[in-house]
N, C-alpha and C positions, 0 to 999 in steps of 0.2 A: 879236192873238196872232201872234208871229213864229216860234214854235217848230215844229220838225219833229217827226214822229212819234218819231224816235229820241231827240230832246231831251226830249220829254214822258215817254218811258219811263225815261230816266235820272233825271229829276226825281222821278218817282213812286217809283222804287227808292230814291232818297235820302230822300224823305219817310218812306217805310215803314221803312227801316233806322234812321233817326234816332229815330223814335218808339219802335221796339222797343228801342233802346239807352238810352232815357231813364229817369229815375227813376220809380218807381211814383207819386210825388206828381205829377210833370208829366203822366204818362199819365192819372191820375185827372181832371185838369183838362181836358186836350185831347181825350181819347177821346170820339168822338161829336160833336165840335165842331171838326172840321178840314176841309180841302179837298183835293180831288184835284189833281194837277199841272195838268190841263186847266182845272179851275175856277180855280185860283190864277192861271194865266197870263191868264185872261179878266178877272180883277179887277185885276191889277197892270199897268195900262197907263199910258202917259205917264210923267210925272215923279212919283215917290213919295219924300217926304222920309224919309231914313234917319238914325237915330242911329248913328253909326259910332264904334266903340271901337278905339283903338290903344294902344300901350304905349311909354313913354319909355325911354331908355337906363337909367334907374334902376329900371325895372320898375313905374313908376307908371302906372295906367290914365288914359286921356284919352278923352273922348267929345265929338263935335262933329257938327253937322248937315251933310249933303251931299244933293245931288240924286241920287236913285237911279233907275235905269232898269232894269227887269227884262226882259232881252232874251235869248232862247235859253236860258231856264231859269236865268239867273244875274244877280246884281246887277252893274251897271256904274255907276261914278260918277267924278267928276273933282274936282280941286282945283287951286289955284295951285301952281306948281312950288316956290315958296318957303315954302309953308305948313308948319307944324309936322307935320301929319299926313302930308305927303309925305315928310318926313325920317324920321318913325317907320316908315312903310311900306317905305321903301328899306332901312332897317336891319333891321327886324323885320316881315316881310310877313304875319304872322298878324293877323286882324281879326275883329271881330264886328259885325253890323249888325242893327238892329231897325227894322221899319216898323210903326207903330201908327196905327190909325184909331179913336180913342176906345176903347170897349169892343167894337167890332164886328170888329176884325181885328188880329191880331198875327202878324207873320212874323219869325222869329228865325233868324239864320244865323251860323255860325262857319266860318271857312276861311282860305285863303291868297290874297293878292292877286297879280295879274299886272299888270305895267306894260304898258299897251297901246301907248303911244307914247313909248318912252324917248328921251332926248336922244342917248345913245350906243347903238349896236346896232340891230338890226332891230325894227321894230314887229310887233305881232301880225299873223298872216296875214289876219285879218278886219278889221284896223284901217281899211282904206279904206271898207268897208261901214258900220262903226260911225261913222266920222268923217262920212260922208254923213248918217247918222241924226242925229247930234248937231248938225251944221250946219243941218239942216232944223228941228230942234227949237229951237235957240237963235238961229239966224241965222248966215249965212255969215261976217259980219264982227263977231260978238260977241267974239271973242278973237283973239289971234295964236295960232292953233292949234298951231304948232310950238314956240313959246317960252313962252307964258304958262301953259298948262294941261297937266296930266298926267291921263290917264284910266286907270282900273283896272277889272279884272274880279275879282270875289270868287268864287273857286273853292271852293264849299262842301264841307265834309266832314260837316256836320250842319246840318239845317234842319227847323224845325217851324212849323206854322201853327195858330193859334187863330182860329176863325170861328164863333161861337155861332149866328149866323143868316145862313147863306150867301145865302139868298133876298134878304135885305135888301141885301146887297152887289151882287147881280146884277140887282136890279130896275131897270127903265128909268127 
């Protein structure tokens, strides 16, 4: 868990607000089967496969898989600079992501992406720390980190969690 107390409080406020704004149908499914921010960050460690949805210029939805890393209460992911999803996100930064572990866990997020290491302009202030994390995870020479890959942070405006048996997820 890499989150500060402030980041956990922000994430908890987001989870609470998102659930309160959800439909009665979703609340009937999720209520009593969710996780706190602290529990969630304890479960979402390492690489978590995400189904990432973007939108084409014609407004057509596209979904693809990405390596998701839940750091500081937000999803971070990368792709090739020439990938279709990179073009979609550059033009239309809204995205949705879902992380599913069978019937045991569902984390659903909607928000806007931030380009962490743009070709032009300044990288995100925390890019050096994030780059060190990604190099440690994937290997220092896994990519040409400046030219081949672009990394994003999904800044959520809505997020909910479905975890019917949290103890199962946290058992050693």
